[in-house]
KOLVEX-136927 format. One line per field, with one value per residue (C-alpha): x, y, z; residue number from 0. Coordinates in nm, 3 decimals, padded with zeros to 5 digits. Layout:
% KOLVEX-136927
east	[X|...] $
north	[Y|...] $
up	[Z|...] $
resi	[NUM|...] $
This chain:
% KOLVEX-136927
east	[04.321|04.335|04.221|04.264|03.912|03.740|04.016|03.987|04.277|04.376|04.687|04.797|04.537|04.302|03.963|03.929|03.825|03.745|04.006|04.122|04.479|04.710|04.714|04.955|04.888|05.116|04.946|04.894|05.162|05.431|05.401|05.258|05.541|05.342|05.523|05.499|05.366|05.583|05.459|05.248|04.947|04.711|04.535|04.270|04.065|03.873|03.959|03.725|03.859|03.671|03.808|03.878|04.082|04.321|04.394|04.606|04.903|04.795|05.025|04.970|05.146|05.225|05.333|05.516|05.476|05.692|05.906|05.866|05.562|05.440|05.183|04.937|04.687|04.421|04.633|04.960|05.270|05.379|05.617|05.812|05.934|06.210|06.252|06.019|06.023|06.008|05.734|05.712|05.508|05.399|05.277|04.938|04.823|04.955|04.811|04.453|04.136|03.817|03.577|03.662|04.021|04.151|04.443|04.622|04.924|05.106|05.311|05.562|05.763|05.931|06.298|06.531|06.903|06.835|06.673|06.790|06.737|06.857|06.837|06.731|06.577|06.242|05.949|05.951|05.580|05.416|05.152|05.064|05.115|05.101|04.854|04.779|04.690|04.608|04.787|04.649|04.909|04.871|05.077|05.342|05.435|05.708|05.890|05.689|05.928|06.266|06.237|06.155|05.825|05.768|06.003|06.183|06.487|06.502|06.816|06.930|07.292|07.481|07.707|07.868|07.769|07.397|07.369|07.194|07.100|06.784|06.798|06.531|06.622|06.408|06.291|05.991|05.826|05.642|05.429|05.292|05.469|05.752|05.623|05.747|05.720|05.871|05.960|05.910|06.038|05.892|06.015|05.725|05.754|05.459|05.305|05.450|05.649|06.009|06.157|06.075|06.270|06.153|06.346|06.213|06.235|06.137|05.995|06.120|06.041|06.261|06.379|06.603|06.590|06.790|06.685|06.887|06.824|06.988|06.821|06.968|06.926|06.647|06.463|06.672|06.546|06.662|06.545|06.298|06.368|06.231|06.149|06.076|05.990|05.942|05.744|05.921|05.662|05.769|05.538|05.549|05.363|05.306|05.095|04.791|04.870|04.998|05.040|05.159|05.271|05.467|05.488|05.780|05.861|06.219|06.428|06.756|07.004|07.370|07.502|07.869|08.008|08.342|08.486|08.606|08.336|08.022|07.738|07.641|07.313|07.351|07.645|07.464|07.593|07.340|07.373|07.149|06.896|06.758|06.520|06.511|06.177|06.048|05.737|05.507|05.228|05.051|04.771|04.832|05.190|05.350|05.020|05.018|04.772|04.862|04.684|04.918|05.221|05.100|05.088|05.456|05.534|05.352|05.560|05.884|05.788|05.674|06.002|06.199|06.393|06.545|06.639|06.509|06.678|06.425|06.543|06.635|06.476|06.279|05.973|05.644|05.707|05.446|05.666|05.970|05.746|05.631|05.996|06.056|05.764|05.860|06.233|06.333|06.670|06.663|06.916|06.773|06.901|06.866|06.836|07.197|07.195|07.340|07.481|07.610|07.431|07.631|07.385|07.522|07.163|07.144|07.430|07.223|06.917|07.063|07.207|06.865|06.708|06.959|06.892|06.519|06.566|06.765|06.548|06.224|06.338|06.613|06.387|06.331|06.525|06.524|06.750|07.110|07.272|07.228|07.306|07.473|07.491|07.381|07.573|07.671|07.957|07.733|07.858|08.219|08.434|08.622|08.760|08.445|08.236|08.482|08.467|08.084|08.055|08.318|08.136|07.795|07.941|08.099|07.780|07.568|07.802|07.783|07.406|07.403|07.736|07.587|07.476|07.688|07.738|07.701|07.710|07.615|07.862|07.816|08.025|08.273|08.414|08.747|08.807|09.096|08.900|08.926|08.546|08.541|08.712|08.453|08.183|08.190|07.996|08.038|07.776|07.809|07.527|07.639|07.455|07.699|07.533|07.275|07.438|07.795|08.006|07.878|07.673|07.976|08.165|07.986|08.189|08.514|08.432|08.338|08.663|08.876|08.724|08.778|09.140|09.199|09.011|09.001|08.924|08.606|08.268|08.109|07.750|07.578|07.314|07.154|07.148|06.880|06.742|06.434|06.174|05.841|05.638|05.487|05.827|05.978|06.260|06.401|06.753|06.733|06.992|07.071|06.817|06.546|06.344|06.228|06.133|06.377|06.675|06.577|06.592|06.943|07.074|06.923|07.042|07.403|07.396|07.232|07.493|07.771|07.647|07.597|07.939|08.138|08.166|08.311|08.017|07.777|07.459|07.267|06.961|06.788|06.672|06.380|06.097|05.843|05.847|05.823|05.745|06.030|05.890|06.186|06.200|06.088|06.221|06.125|05.781|05.667|05.697|05.727|05.839|06.156|06.072|06.352|06.100|06.033|05.664|05.479|05.394|05.029|05.143|04.922|05.201|05.481|05.745|05.905|06.225|06.021|05.981|06.354|06.438|06.176|06.347|06.682|06.567|06.234|06.178|05.825|05.815|05.679|05.716|05.646|05.657|05.818|05.714|05.337|05.310|05.526|05.201|05.243|05.557|05.659|05.948|05.888|06.172|06.128|06.304|06.069|06.203|06.096|06.158|06.154|06.322|06.201|06.406|06.260|06.078|05.865|05.762|05.463|05.363|05.005|04.974|05.295|05.588|05.884|06.154|06.233|06.524|06.641|06.919|06.711|06.840|06.641|06.616|06.589|06.541|06.394|06.394|06.052|05.876|05.550|05.280|05.092|04.810|04.741|04.991|04.939|05.259|05.247|05.528|05.508|05.761|05.838|06.000|06.212|05.905|05.779|05.494|05.367|05.343|05.231|05.192|05.052|05.033|04.893|05.123|05.031|05.250|05.184|05.308|05.478|05.665|05.443|05.550|05.410|05.672|05.959|06.070|06.114|06.319|06.166|06.283|06.630|06.602|06.326|06.586|06.849|07.108|07.237|07.096|07.450|07.468|07.352|07.687|07.987|08.246|08.465|08.587|08.603|08.940|09.059|09.342|09.320|09.317|09.434|09.137|09.138|08.929|08.845|08.630|08.347|08.424|08.293|08.387|08.099|07.749|07.516|07.273|07.552|07.665|07.308|07.299|07.525|07.333|07.617|07.663|07.290|07.312|07.592|07.400|07.088|07.286|07.412|07.136|06.833|06.688|06.687|06.561|06.204|06.327|06.268|06.643|06.738|06.637|06.869|07.154|07.144|07.285|07.576|07.897|07.962|08.265|08.046|07.784|08.048|08.110|07.741|07.678|07.303|07.352|07.584|07.794|08.107|08.441|08.483|08.166|08.286|08.608|08.414|08.189|08.490|08.644|08.335|08.287|08.646|08.565|08.312|08.462|08.291] $
north	[07.274|07.563|07.894|08.111|08.259|08.488|08.749|09.126|09.345|09.709|09.912|10.178|10.450|10.289|10.118|09.740|09.510|09.139|08.938|08.577|08.448|08.428|08.809|09.095|09.462|09.548|09.349|09.668|09.918|09.646|09.623|09.944|10.186|10.408|10.459|10.119|10.156|10.000|09.976|09.766|09.555|09.429|09.090|08.960|08.644|08.469|08.113|07.890|07.600|07.336|07.185|06.857|07.047|07.157|06.795|06.794|07.017|07.293|07.487|07.791|07.748|08.053|07.962|08.288|08.653|08.943|09.106|09.066|08.942|08.939|08.695|08.811|08.588|08.768|09.084|08.914|08.916|08.552|08.534|08.739|08.605|08.772|08.512|08.658|08.363|08.061|07.880|07.910|07.758|07.876|07.654|07.790|07.581|07.801|08.114|08.007|07.949|07.752|07.946|08.249|08.366|08.658|08.590|08.895|08.917|09.240|09.225|09.493|09.542|09.869|09.879|09.755|09.677|09.370|09.152|09.036|09.124|09.479|09.599|09.415|09.451|09.308|09.428|09.361|09.281|09.291|09.051|08.693|08.548|08.172|07.941|07.970|07.648|07.512|07.181|06.947|06.694|06.399|06.393|06.179|06.346|06.458|06.781|07.072|07.344|07.230|07.465|07.194|07.122|06.756|06.700|06.434|06.467|06.198|06.147|05.893|05.812|05.589|05.341|05.131|04.966|04.897|04.966|05.271|05.396|05.571|05.741|05.916|06.132|06.333|06.369|06.241|06.476|06.318|06.558|06.286|06.037|05.818|05.526|05.242|05.288|05.239|05.427|05.233|05.339|05.192|05.247|05.227|05.226|05.288|04.954|04.787|04.820|04.764|04.746|04.811|04.868|04.922|05.045|05.026|05.321|05.441|05.780|06.047|06.421|06.437|06.129|06.173|05.889|05.786|05.491|05.366|05.086|04.962|04.900|04.731|04.865|05.116|05.287|05.602|05.956|06.071|06.429|06.517|06.193|05.977|06.155|05.834|05.891|05.659|05.727|05.706|05.636|05.702|05.599|05.673|05.410|05.348|05.082|05.287|05.241|05.472|05.822|06.006|05.925|06.111|06.031|06.200|06.169|06.088|05.983|05.803|06.020|06.112|06.432|06.485|06.802|06.821|07.160|07.016|06.766|06.929|06.778|06.414|06.282|05.917|05.894|06.053|06.388|06.671|07.038|07.263|07.442|07.663|07.950|08.172|08.231|08.490|08.397|08.684|08.703|08.986|09.142|08.925|09.008|08.721|08.585|08.321|08.028|07.671|07.719|08.006|07.799|07.529|07.785|07.853|07.483|07.432|07.718|07.553|07.214|07.350|07.536|07.212|07.348|07.092|07.322|07.628|07.881|07.975|08.330|08.497|08.337|08.037|07.962|07.790|07.422|07.322|07.435|07.241|06.934|06.987|07.016|06.672|06.526|06.672|06.611|06.979|07.033|07.325|07.587|07.703|08.010|08.274|08.651|08.730|08.980|09.309|09.471|09.374|09.510|09.676|09.536|09.216|09.098|09.063|08.807|08.591|08.650|08.526|08.219|08.143|08.186|07.932|07.693|07.703|07.672|07.354|07.207|07.288|07.202|06.951|06.648|06.759|06.535|06.813|07.049|07.001|07.311|07.584|07.938|08.138|08.483|08.679|08.990|09.067|09.282|09.521|09.804|09.692|09.397|09.395|09.160|09.190|09.060|08.782|08.677|08.678|08.469|08.224|08.189|08.143|07.874|07.683|07.710|07.579|07.284|07.206|07.189|06.976|06.807|06.620|06.910|07.160|07.514|07.782|08.159|08.408|08.692|09.020|09.055|09.295|09.023|08.939|08.586|08.551|08.689|08.473|08.498|08.230|07.986|07.999|07.781|07.458|07.607|07.958|08.138|08.476|08.718|08.840|09.103|09.155|09.362|09.512|09.690|09.685|09.577|09.381|09.054|08.858|08.968|08.673|08.412|08.589|08.616|08.246|08.130|08.379|08.253|07.887|07.960|08.145|07.894|07.553|07.375|07.575|07.457|07.753|07.854|08.165|08.232|08.537|08.678|08.861|09.192|09.399|09.342|09.518|09.319|09.640|09.753|09.632|09.725|09.655|09.720|09.594|09.731|09.765|09.952|09.959|09.704|09.527|09.162|09.146|09.243|08.986|08.725|08.830|08.846|08.510|08.330|08.443|08.327|07.987|07.916|08.016|07.780|07.480|07.514|07.482|07.132|07.249|07.474|07.341|07.530|07.861|08.029|08.288|08.595|08.552|08.309|08.586|08.964|09.046|09.333|09.569|09.882|10.103|10.040|10.283|10.180|10.027|10.190|10.033|10.126|09.889|09.585|09.414|09.311|09.057|08.775|08.544|08.584|08.886|08.924|08.823|08.513|08.621|08.688|08.455|08.682|08.560|08.464|08.208|08.004|08.038|07.869|07.604|07.551|07.493|07.284|07.112|06.769|06.866|06.935|07.278|07.579|07.940|08.265|08.546|08.911|08.867|09.182|09.370|09.400|09.716|09.731|10.024|09.861|09.650|09.408|09.224|08.952|08.675|08.482|08.123|07.958|07.580|07.248|07.077|06.941|07.121|07.450|07.593|07.963|08.106|08.469|08.534|08.173|08.165|07.948|08.184|07.962|07.608|07.487|07.180|07.384|07.467|07.652|07.726|08.076|08.060|08.378|08.451|08.769|08.845|09.126|09.257|09.411|09.717|09.630|09.281|09.001|08.645|08.466|08.086|07.846|07.468|07.252|06.881|06.647|06.337|06.131|06.404|06.498|06.846|07.140|07.492|07.847|08.161|08.536|08.848|09.145|09.484|09.696|10.059|10.396|10.524|10.374|10.278|10.521|10.305|10.037|10.268|10.316|10.685|10.760|10.995|11.355|11.402|11.528|11.276|10.999|10.899|10.915|11.263|11.415|11.557|11.766|12.079|12.088|12.260|11.984|12.119|12.416|12.217|12.163|11.825|11.782|11.460|11.487|11.252|11.117|11.154|10.875|11.098|11.307|11.207|11.096|10.906|10.589|10.642|10.534|10.812|10.738|10.766|11.099|11.227|11.157|11.456|11.782|11.937|11.606|11.608|11.949|11.837|11.521|11.720|11.980|11.714|11.454|11.655|11.635|11.259|11.227|11.136|10.887|10.516|10.442|10.697|10.472|10.205|10.452|10.560|10.223|10.252|10.448|10.710|10.507|10.206|10.408|10.543|10.192|10.142|10.260|10.277|10.558|10.757|10.928|11.070|11.043|11.423|11.478|11.238|11.435|11.760|11.614|11.463|11.808|11.932|11.616|11.622|11.943|11.759|11.571|11.242] $
up	[12.627|12.386|12.533|12.224|12.234|12.480|12.524|12.562|12.451|12.459|12.398|12.636|12.674|12.419|12.439|12.487|12.206|12.186|12.006|11.953|11.976|11.776|11.775|11.708|11.757|11.464|11.188|10.986|11.093|11.095|10.720|10.588|10.633|10.870|11.200|11.383|11.733|12.002|12.357|12.593|12.500|12.768|12.733|12.978|13.006|13.285|13.377|13.575|13.787|13.980|14.304|14.115|13.858|14.127|14.220|13.899|13.831|13.601|13.368|13.151|12.812|12.600|12.247|12.207|12.305|12.189|12.294|12.665|12.854|13.213|13.353|13.621|13.801|14.004|13.995|14.108|13.894|13.874|13.576|13.326|12.990|12.784|12.504|12.245|12.001|12.237|12.417|12.796|13.076|13.422|13.710|13.827|14.125|14.407|14.240|14.152|14.349|14.290|14.068|13.849|13.817|13.612|13.381|13.247|13.014|12.957|12.635|12.559|12.231|12.345|12.244|12.518|12.537|12.754|12.485|12.146|11.869|11.917|11.559|11.246|10.901|11.005|11.216|11.588|11.611|11.956|12.076|12.182|11.836|11.899|12.075|12.451|12.640|12.978|13.055|13.324|13.442|13.683|13.998|13.828|13.500|13.265|13.347|13.207|13.329|13.195|12.896|12.643|12.472|12.576|12.869|12.659|12.434|12.160|11.957|11.701|11.626|11.386|11.571|11.304|10.974|10.993|11.370|11.511|11.857|11.961|12.302|12.512|12.805|13.041|13.398|13.586|13.838|14.132|14.326|14.556|14.782|14.654|14.446|14.228|13.853|13.512|13.192|12.872|12.531|12.213|11.858|11.610|11.234|10.999|11.093|11.397|11.720|11.617|11.966|12.329|12.647|13.000|13.307|13.659|13.900|14.243|14.151|14.389|14.361|14.052|13.873|13.565|13.312|13.005|12.793|12.494|12.254|11.937|11.602|11.297|10.942|11.008|10.720|10.676|10.655|10.312|10.293|10.017|09.846|10.126|10.458|10.655|11.020|11.313|11.632|11.962|12.236|12.598|12.879|13.250|13.456|13.825|14.008|13.905|13.533|13.262|13.399|13.089|12.733|12.471|12.096|11.923|11.557|11.472|11.179|11.133|10.943|10.941|10.790|10.698|10.548|10.373|10.273|09.937|09.850|10.005|10.213|10.237|10.382|10.481|10.241|09.947|09.811|09.813|09.746|09.958|09.740|10.010|10.076|10.381|10.548|10.794|10.999|10.901|10.645|10.474|10.687|10.995|11.091|11.277|11.410|11.134|11.115|11.030|10.696|10.618|10.719|10.483|10.205|10.263|10.275|09.941|09.791|09.913|09.777|09.439|09.409|09.454|09.752|09.986|10.269|10.456|10.673|10.941|10.998|11.234|11.543|11.666|11.450|11.525|11.617|11.358|11.081|11.201|11.225|10.863|10.758|10.924|10.731|10.394|10.424|10.424|10.598|10.842|10.942|11.284|11.462|11.737|11.689|11.781|11.496|11.367|11.676|12.021|12.329|12.603|12.865|13.028|13.071|12.697|12.710|12.940|12.724|12.400|12.569|12.715|12.372|12.231|12.524|12.459|12.082|12.125|12.395|12.216|11.859|11.909|11.852|11.491|11.250|10.984|11.182|11.081|11.234|11.494|11.376|11.651|11.485|11.182|11.064|11.424|11.286|11.090|11.313|11.296|11.401|11.730|11.994|12.211|11.926|11.859|12.222|12.226|11.910|12.029|12.362|12.186|11.957|12.251|12.457|12.162|12.105|12.479|12.455|12.135|12.041|11.745|11.527|11.343|11.475|11.204|11.152|10.878|10.818|10.642|10.322|10.494|10.720|10.570|10.448|10.690|10.988|11.301|11.314|11.044|11.275|11.554|11.401|11.202|10.911|10.771|10.568|10.400|10.314|09.975|09.766|09.480|09.214|09.452|09.743|09.603|09.309|09.005|09.009|08.888|09.202|09.366|09.177|09.257|09.624|09.657|09.497|09.697|10.025|09.930|09.831|10.161|10.378|10.197|10.530|10.603|10.464|10.287|10.223|10.104|10.365|10.190|09.841|09.655|09.528|09.620|09.343|09.301|09.042|08.904|08.767|08.435|08.214|07.864|08.012|08.370|08.607|08.975|09.183|08.922|09.138|08.825|08.779|08.493|08.707|08.970|08.695|08.583|08.937|09.028|08.716|08.776|09.141|09.068|08.803|09.038|09.307|09.075|08.913|09.240|09.379|09.714|09.772|10.039|09.936|09.955|10.091|09.868|10.052|10.078|10.010|10.052|10.105|10.475|10.712|10.785|10.953|10.882|10.504|10.236|09.898|09.566|09.564|09.893|10.253|10.549|10.349|10.244|09.882|09.827|09.826|09.536|09.633|09.759|10.129|10.072|09.873|09.583|09.329|09.240|09.087|08.768|08.954|09.150|08.834|08.748|09.082|09.001|08.664|08.831|09.123|09.066|08.908|08.815|08.439|08.345|08.114|08.208|08.010|08.212|08.169|08.177|08.397|08.147|07.954|07.746|07.528|07.315|07.121|06.816|06.897|07.227|07.420|07.533|07.833|07.892|08.230|08.200|08.286|07.966|07.672|07.375|07.323|07.038|07.048|06.865|06.814|06.697|06.588|06.381|06.476|06.549|06.695|06.811|07.019|07.203|07.366|07.669|07.972|08.292|08.142|07.756|07.555|07.209|07.007|06.851|06.663|06.806|06.594|06.716|06.947|07.084|07.058|07.177|07.281|07.325|07.422|07.398|07.578|07.555|07.807|07.741|07.661|07.422|07.650|07.586|07.830|07.736|07.862|07.696|07.761|07.593|07.533|07.383|07.160|07.237|07.107|07.427|07.718|08.014|08.288|08.571|08.498|08.591|08.947|09.015|09.330|09.580|09.590|09.733|10.090|10.169|10.120|10.368|10.081|10.018|10.340|10.398|10.082|10.261|10.447|10.279|10.306|10.026|10.231|10.560|10.728|10.607|10.852|11.057|11.434|11.713|11.900|12.280|12.439|12.731|12.492|12.267|11.910|11.612|11.799|12.042|11.976|11.858|12.143|12.408|12.261|12.283|12.657|12.695|12.628|12.428|12.241|12.158|12.006|11.773|11.675|11.597|11.410|11.164|11.190|11.291|10.936|10.979|11.332|11.225|10.965|11.056|11.017|11.285|11.575|11.432|11.388|11.754|11.860|11.613|11.606|11.335|11.230|11.165|10.991|10.759|10.633|10.539|10.186|10.237|10.484|10.262|10.529|10.376|10.550|10.535|10.742|11.016|11.038|11.076|11.349|11.533|11.569|11.749|11.961|12.079|12.273|12.497|12.789|12.884] $
resi	[0|1|2|3|4|5|6|7|8|9|10|11|12|13|14|15|16|17|18|19|20|21|22|23|24|25|26|27|28|29|30|31|32|33|34|35|36|37|38|39|40|41|42|43|44|45|46|47|48|49|50|51|52|53|54|55|56|57|58|59|60|61|62|63|64|65|66|67|68|69|70|71|72|73|74|75|76|77|78|79|80|81|82|83|84|85|86|87|88|89|90|91|92|93|94|95|96|97|98|99|100|101|102|103|104|105|106|107|108|109|110|111|112|113|114|115|116|117|118|119|120|121|122|123|124|125|126|127|128|129|130|131|132|133|134|135|136|137|138|139|140|141|142|143|144|145|146|147|148|149|150|151|152|153|154|155|156|157|158|159|160|161|162|163|164|165|166|167|168|169|170|171|172|173|174|175|176|177|178|179|180|181|182|183|184|185|186|187|188|189|190|191|192|193|194|195|196|197|198|199|200|201|202|203|204|205|206|207|208|209|210|211|212|213|214|215|216|217|218|219|220|221|222|223|224|225|226|227|228|229|230|231|232|233|234|235|236|237|238|239|240|241|242|243|244|245|246|247|248|249|250|251|252|253|254|255|256|257|258|259|260|261|262|263|264|265|266|267|268|269|270|271|272|273|274|275|276|277|278|279|280|281|282|283|284|285|286|287|288|289|290|291|292|293|294|295|296|297|298|299|300|301|302|303|304|305|306|307|308|309|310|311|312|313|314|315|316|317|318|319|320|321|322|323|324|325|326|327|328|329|330|331|332|333|334|335|336|337|338|339|340|341|342|343|344|345|346|347|348|349|350|351|352|353|354|355|356|357|358|359|360|361|362|363|364|365|366|367|368|369|370|371|372|373|374|375|376|377|378|379|380|381|382|383|384|385|386|387|388|389|390|391|392|393|394|395|396|397|398|399|400|401|402|403|404|405|406|407|408|409|410|411|412|413|414|415|416|417|418|419|420|421|422|423|424|425|426|427|428|429|430|431|432|433|434|435|436|437|438|439|440|441|442|443|444|445|446|447|448|449|450|451|452|453|454|455|456|457|458|459|460|461|462|463|464|465|466|467|468|469|470|471|472|473|474|475|476|477|478|479|480|481|482|483|484|485|486|487|488|489|490|491|492|493|494|495|496|497|498|499|500|501|502|503|504|505|506|507|508|509|510|511|512|513|514|515|516|517|518|519|520|521|522|523|524|525|526|527|528|529|530|531|532|533|534|535|536|537|538|539|540|541|542|543|544|545|546|547|548|549|550|551|552|553|554|555|556|557|558|559|560|561|562|563|564|565|566|567|568|569|570|571|572|573|574|575|576|577|578|579|580|581|582|583|584|585|586|587|588|589|590|591|592|593|594|595|596|597|598|599|600|601|602|603|604|605|606|607|608|609|610|611|612|613|614|615|616|617|618|619|620|621|622|623|624|625|626|627|628|629|630|631|632|633|634|635|636|637|638|639|640|641|642|643|644|645|646|647|648|649|650|651|652|653|654|655|656|657|658|659|660|661|662|663|664|665|666|667|668|669|670|671|672|673|674|675|676|677|678|679|680|681|682|683|684|685|686|687|688|689|690|691|692|693|694|695|696|697|698|699|700|701|702|703|704|705|706|707|708|709|710|711|712|713|714|715|716|717|718|719|720|721|722|723|724|725|726|727|728|729|730|731|732|733|734|735|736|737|738|739|740|741|742|743|744|745] $
């Protein structure tokens, strides 16, 4: 029973308001660039129970609440949850009375070193952002408190040629006296029951069950080509009849990955054409509706993508189910991201997040791997991190032996690093041409990795550039945030991926722009703008149609540059994005060019007259069917200033904050670091715990202390920060600071 309505809510020291769930208290400041509020939110609602209700077992189900949440019934603390992206349930019977009961949830997104993620380039929204339900179960029922969604784990497995197994495992809970009963499993296709099997039990307090049956030549789940699903029906019965029933969708599929030949789905070679997706949406934060999730699924399908990386945490179960139904292969992962926590409770926390991810999402046919870490070495690589990743990979494999383990490394992880031997799939987040190097550095890195590690299957798990659709350029270049540079960057990457047979696949970062409270770049605050679509889903950037041209089977033609409306040069390049066979371009009704040498991105040089110009393109497929697109461009006297990104004044940026220090005349002589004293190898936050250390930190970083990035920097060492080009800390400054820190004993 949904109980999403009738809630009151208030933040600390603020007035109450009436709200409905899903809800986040950072829907605005988590995306706007204003300082995002992090603290406690208080949710209250009355529950009314009759005496006959209490004859059943009643559970409270919270779809997700971030970052930690505490449940109170009638003023009593009965449960605390520290898995911010997973569903959890609480048994209520012993805590409720007949009549009115007060349910309170206190949700807290304050920074803590006990819960992952610790630091990341996305907003840590607070709130109860998925459905809340009451569940009424009979005395004999499936296990509601095992951490899973349904109390049943369903798996299919290929045995030999034409033979497959479907297995259902779970546990029956009997809250009455011991009784005779049975568990029946039925496999149902689109029309009929294919097979049935029943096992008799004497139901004790807890009765585990495992039911297997074989099926010959099932209809296979073939991804986007044919996402055929069966229903597995599991019934618990006693002498009184059917107690509970579950229906779980499943598909029959086998995935094999070869480091030289790529990925095979049921023996058919496929290359992963993937997008990464965050769970937030413009104006609502992470409290997204099913209608908004359907918008994202429609974007993925139109694009022609066959895979999605659901980053960097467990998403709404509805979206995994829709991936099953549409044949979209899923990389699923936990937020073991960016930096390692020193708090041992965090180790337990991330393992529990992985356990719940696998238990709650493991029934989804679409999921082919579990991601155990993302850029966990952003603050530097060491043996402690290696041990943690290795442990996470082993734990994940123990929980699910049949799916691949995977990881996503930052570019600085060396090809030969032992980190690359800890999971079965290795992804790299590569931003050649944006954060470092040139865009063609991507090709070189892929080939160098494959040469060094020919036995490791390789993916690119992130690549992209921040793009503000208001910015345009005749000569696109790095950090101009223009749509034109996003096209050049994307075209280079897509060609690189398609040309390499060994390459498994990629995930463009990102499907849509998303909230990142600490960001301030590219003309917008509070957002990462690497999406192919804006955060409100209203604008598909030009690059979106380039991906569609590479991946989609839907014939189309699209003129890029329609937002580059006012052009001051007479000669212009017109870019056509298409997957057709022949193109004809018209300017002001006159045929300018025709070609049957069509690339996904085909360019024509044209002359524009002063004033209004109508550009039309006609495209033709193999059957000579016609498709068309048109746009209006204006030739103007002077460049349109609003199209150019102008960096903020120096001093307001993180970059170049250090220029006020005279590093030229500083003593450059290296010193031997004494570990008994503070140094650049200690975290900034730890140094600040010492009063003298805090003075030094504020001396050199005080100008930055109110910047959103400063909170992230406090959990990093100066040595690690020196490696990050976006912080711009010169080596000479670290040497100067070290000489002062080495005077302070720990």
